[in-house]
VMD Tcl script that draws the C-alpha trace (Angstrom):
set ca {
  {-0.08 0.21 0.00}
  {2.86 2.45 0.90}
  {4.38 1.77 -2.65}
  {1.08 2.37 -4.35}
  {0.75 5.79 -2.45}
  {4.33 6.60 -3.43}
  {3.25 6.35 -7.05}
  {-0.08 7.95 -6.67}
  {1.75 10.92 -5.04}
  {4.69 10.81 -7.69}
  {1.92 11.00 -10.34}
  {0.10 13.97 -8.55}
  {3.49 16.00 -8.62}
  {4.11 15.31 -12.34}
  {0.41 16.88 -12.93}
  {1.60 20.08 -10.86}
  {3.42 22.94 -12.59}
  {5.98 25.00 -10.95}
  {6.82 24.48 -7.06}
  {4.44 22.42 -5.48}
  {2.94 23.45 -2.02}
  {0.68 21.55 0.51}
  {-2.83 22.97 -0.84}
  {-2.05 22.71 -4.22}
  {-0.95 19.22 -4.05}
  {-3.76 18.32 -1.87}
  {-6.35 19.93 -4.74}
  {-4.72 18.11 -7.32}
  {-4.81 14.85 -5.52}
  {-8.35 15.17 -4.99}
  {-9.10 15.96 -8.68}
  {-6.62 12.83 -9.85}
  {-7.97 10.08 -7.26}
  {-11.40 10.93 -6.14}
  {-12.23 7.23 -5.38}
  {-9.25 7.43 -2.92}
  {-10.52 10.34 -1.07}
  {-14.20 9.02 -1.17}
  {-12.89 5.80 0.52}
  {-10.66 7.91 3.51}
  {-14.06 9.66 4.21}
  {-16.06 6.15 4.07}
  {-13.48 4.83 6.63}
  {-13.57 8.11 8.94}
  {-17.56 7.83 8.90}
  {-17.71 4.16 9.54}
  {-15.29 4.48 12.46}
  {-17.08 7.50 13.93}
  {-20.57 5.37 13.79}
  {-18.82 2.32 15.39}
  {-17.45 4.16 18.64}
  {-18.48 3.16 22.10}
  {-18.81 6.14 24.64}
  {-15.29 6.26 26.50}
  {-13.66 3.86 24.46}
  {-12.35 5.46 21.39}
  {-9.04 5.95 19.77}
  {-9.07 9.30 17.93}
  {-9.27 8.98 14.30}
  {-8.06 12.40 12.45}
  {-10.35 13.58 9.83}
  {-9.74 12.58 6.51}
  {-8.33 16.22 5.39}
  {-6.04 16.15 8.19}
  {-4.89 12.83 7.63}
  {-3.86 13.22 3.82}
  {-2.63 16.65 4.48}
  {-0.07 15.19 7.13}
  {0.92 12.35 4.37}
  {1.41 14.94 1.62}
  {3.39 17.41 4.07}
  {5.77 14.23 5.14}
  {6.10 13.18 1.50}
  {6.77 16.89 0.13}
  {9.58 17.03 2.79}
  {11.28 14.07 1.63}
  {11.53 15.18 -1.88}
}
mol new
graphics top color blue
foreach p $ca { graphics top sphere $p radius 0.5 }
foreach p [lrange $ca 0 end-1] q [lrange $ca 1 end] { graphics top cylinder $p $q radius 0.2 }
display resetview
């Protein structure tokens, strides 16, 4: 899965003209991979519905999660 994500990020990077920043990268990712974005939101929604009061492990919102992954990946580049 990590290799697949790396390939997707490389593909998104190739679509961006000029210097990429986090916001441009995020928007381009959403345009190129709407199904992945939909799956992240579905996973988050299912997790929130399955929570039991007082027994939860916080799951970051899909926006926060994806932005963090993008930020880390861009720093490696």
